[in-house]
C-alpha angles and dihedrals in degrees: 000000000000123000094255094054092043092054094044091051091049093049090049094052097096095038110033121234098350104132133022133216089257090060089056094044093049092048093050092048095052097034096236139078104285107159118145092249135037091236092054091049090050091053090046088054088078094055095108094047095046102039134063111250091233091058092048090050091049090050092050092052091044091058092045102256137112138256086246091061090047088053090050087054089051091053090049091053088054090051086055092054099259114150121263118260111217088184092059092043091052092046094055099035109125093006099090 
């Protein structure tokens, strides 16, 4: 299973089939929440709290984007009232 599918399955665990791997890939590529539905974007807002930063980075590279775009997505989740992720912030500190 690739990183994108693994993360999407993990994020769906509490909700059922809410978001798909493409929602995650699209959001990482553009650096903002871009799921096909508002509910899927809301679930994806917890990506950085629920997922290990190394897996998110692997996923970003897997879909052909950068760590910088992943960090833009993180900032967008904060703008949408998602909780901060000290783990993500530590992982990317000094790398961008």
